[in-house]
C-alpha positions as a LaTeX table, in Angstrom:
\begin{tabular}{lrrr}
\hline
Residue & $x$ (\AA) & $y$ (\AA) & $z$ (\AA) \\
\hline
Met1 & 177.32 & 117.40 & 145.95 \\
Ala2 & 177.77 & 119.76 & 143.23 \\
Phe3 & 178.23 & 119.65 & 139.36 \\
Thr4 & 179.47 & 116.13 & 138.31 \\
Ala5 & 181.68 & 116.38 & 135.24 \\
Glu6 & 181.77 & 112.47 & 134.71 \\
Tyr7 & 179.30 & 110.15 & 133.77 \\
Cys8 & 178.13 & 107.50 & 136.40 \\
Glu9 & 179.97 & 104.22 & 136.07 \\
Arg10 & 176.59 & 102.40 & 137.17 \\
Glu11 & 173.40 & 103.56 & 135.74 \\
Pro12 & 171.05 & 103.84 & 138.74 \\
Thr13 & 167.39 & 102.31 & 138.65 \\
Arg14 & 164.32 & 104.43 & 138.40 \\
Ala15 & 163.74 & 103.35 & 142.17 \\
Glu16 & 166.90 & 104.70 & 143.23 \\
Ile17 & 166.22 & 107.86 & 141.58 \\
Asp18 & 162.53 & 108.08 & 143.18 \\
Thr19 & 163.99 & 107.60 & 146.65 \\
Val20 & 166.71 & 110.46 & 146.36 \\
Ala21 & 165.89 & 113.03 & 149.15 \\
Gly22 & 165.91 & 116.57 & 148.40 \\
Pro23 & 166.81 & 118.44 & 144.81 \\
Leu24 & 168.28 & 116.48 & 142.16 \\
Val25 & 169.27 & 117.22 & 138.71 \\
Val26 & 169.50 & 114.02 & 136.41 \\
Glu27 & 171.42 & 114.73 & 133.18 \\
Phe28 & 170.97 & 112.39 & 130.27 \\
Gly29 & 173.42 & 112.77 & 127.38 \\
Thr30 & 176.73 & 111.52 & 126.05 \\
Pro31 & 180.22 & 112.57 & 125.86 \\
Trp32 & 180.46 & 113.01 & 122.22 \\
Cys33 & 177.18 & 114.90 & 121.79 \\
Gly34 & 177.60 & 118.58 & 120.72 \\
His35 & 174.56 & 120.07 & 122.55 \\
Cys36 & 175.35 & 118.02 & 125.62 \\
Leu37 & 178.90 & 119.85 & 125.81 \\
Ala38 & 177.45 & 123.25 & 125.23 \\
Val39 & 175.48 & 123.08 & 128.13 \\
Gln40 & 178.26 & 122.04 & 130.49 \\
Gln41 & 179.79 & 125.25 & 131.41 \\
Thr42 & 176.19 & 126.99 & 132.14 \\
Leu43 & 175.12 & 123.96 & 134.24 \\
Ala44 & 178.42 & 123.75 & 136.25 \\
Glu45 & 178.10 & 127.63 & 137.31 \\
Leu46 & 174.54 & 127.38 & 138.42 \\
Met47 & 175.19 & 124.10 & 140.21 \\
Lys48 & 177.96 & 126.19 & 142.19 \\
Gln49 & 175.28 & 128.53 & 143.36 \\
His50 & 173.21 & 125.64 & 144.75 \\
Pro51 & 175.60 & 123.03 & 146.58 \\
Asp52 & 172.96 & 121.48 & 148.31 \\
Val53 & 171.64 & 120.07 & 144.75 \\
Arg54 & 172.65 & 116.63 & 143.69 \\
His55 & 173.57 & 116.04 & 140.11 \\
Ile56 & 173.86 & 112.72 & 138.48 \\
Lys57 & 174.87 & 112.43 & 134.84 \\
Ile58 & 173.81 & 109.42 & 132.92 \\
Tyr59 & 175.37 & 108.21 & 129.72 \\
Asp60 & 172.08 & 107.55 & 127.77 \\
Gly61 & 171.74 & 105.32 & 124.66 \\
Lys62 & 169.01 & 103.29 & 122.87 \\
Gly63 & 167.04 & 100.99 & 125.03 \\
Gln64 & 168.65 & 102.11 & 128.25 \\
Pro65 & 166.07 & 101.72 & 131.04 \\
Leu66 & 166.47 & 104.77 & 133.10 \\
Gly67 & 166.40 & 107.27 & 130.20 \\
Arg68 & 163.34 & 105.53 & 128.65 \\
Ser69 & 161.44 & 105.85 & 132.04 \\
Phe70 & 161.87 & 109.45 & 131.80 \\
Arg71 & 160.97 & 109.40 & 128.07 \\
Val72 & 164.37 & 110.86 & 126.84 \\
Lys73 & 164.44 & 111.16 & 123.28 \\
Leu74 & 167.04 & 114.20 & 122.56 \\
Trp75 & 170.25 & 115.00 & 124.46 \\
Pro76 & 170.89 & 116.57 & 126.77 \\
Thr77 & 167.78 & 116.21 & 128.75 \\
Leu78 & 167.54 & 117.55 & 132.12 \\
Val79 & 165.07 & 116.19 & 134.69 \\
Phe80 & 164.62 & 118.52 & 137.92 \\
Ile81 & 163.33 & 116.30 & 140.77 \\
Tyr82 & 162.56 & 117.32 & 144.33 \\
Glu83 & 162.00 & 114.54 & 146.95 \\
Gly84 & 161.41 & 111.85 & 144.33 \\
Lys85 & 158.97 & 113.92 & 142.25 \\
Val86 & 159.84 & 115.45 & 138.58 \\
Val87 & 159.23 & 119.20 & 138.97 \\
Phe88 & 160.57 & 120.44 & 135.83 \\
Arg89 & 162.31 & 118.93 & 132.62 \\
Ala90 & 164.35 & 120.45 & 129.98 \\
Val91 & 165.24 & 119.28 & 126.65 \\
Arg92 & 168.45 & 120.89 & 125.08 \\
Pro93 & 167.97 & 123.74 & 127.33 \\
Asp94 & 169.31 & 127.27 & 127.47 \\
Glu95 & 170.74 & 128.98 & 130.38 \\
Ser96 & 167.00 & 130.56 & 131.19 \\
Glu97 & 165.41 & 127.13 & 131.17 \\
Ile98 & 168.33 & 125.49 & 133.57 \\
Ala99 & 167.94 & 128.45 & 135.89 \\
Glu100 & 164.08 & 127.79 & 135.78 \\
Gly101 & 164.50 & 124.26 & 136.48 \\
Met102 & 166.96 & 124.98 & 139.53 \\
His103 & 164.54 & 127.25 & 140.72 \\
Ala104 & 161.90 & 124.73 & 140.59 \\
Ile105 & 163.64 & 122.27 & 142.79 \\
Thr106 & 165.32 & 124.87 & 145.08 \\
Arg107 & 162.66 & 127.32 & 145.47 \\
Glu108 & 165.01 & 129.93 & 145.31 \\
\hline
\end{tabular}
C-alpha cells in the first residue's frame, strides 16, 4: 500500500494500529492545514520508493482518541511504526525528517 491522499473515513483504534504488521506511517492532520499540505508531495514521493510501507491518514482534531494516544499537538505529525512499535516521530517535518522516519521503519 502506497501513499494515501484521502483521510480515513473511520478512525482506527489504537489497538488496530498496534496490531498492523510491518512498516506503517500514520499521518495526523487536516485538509485545511497549510503545514499538512506542504508535506504531501515529499511524503508521496518517499512513499513511492517504499511500496511495502502502509500509510494511514487521520483527520485529527480536539478530543480525537487516536491522536491523543500518540500525544499529537501540532499538525502534521507523522508516526513511523514497525510491527506495532513507534520507532520515529516527526512533527511538522522537513524532507530529511520524513526520510529518517522511512529509514527507521524500512531499515534501508
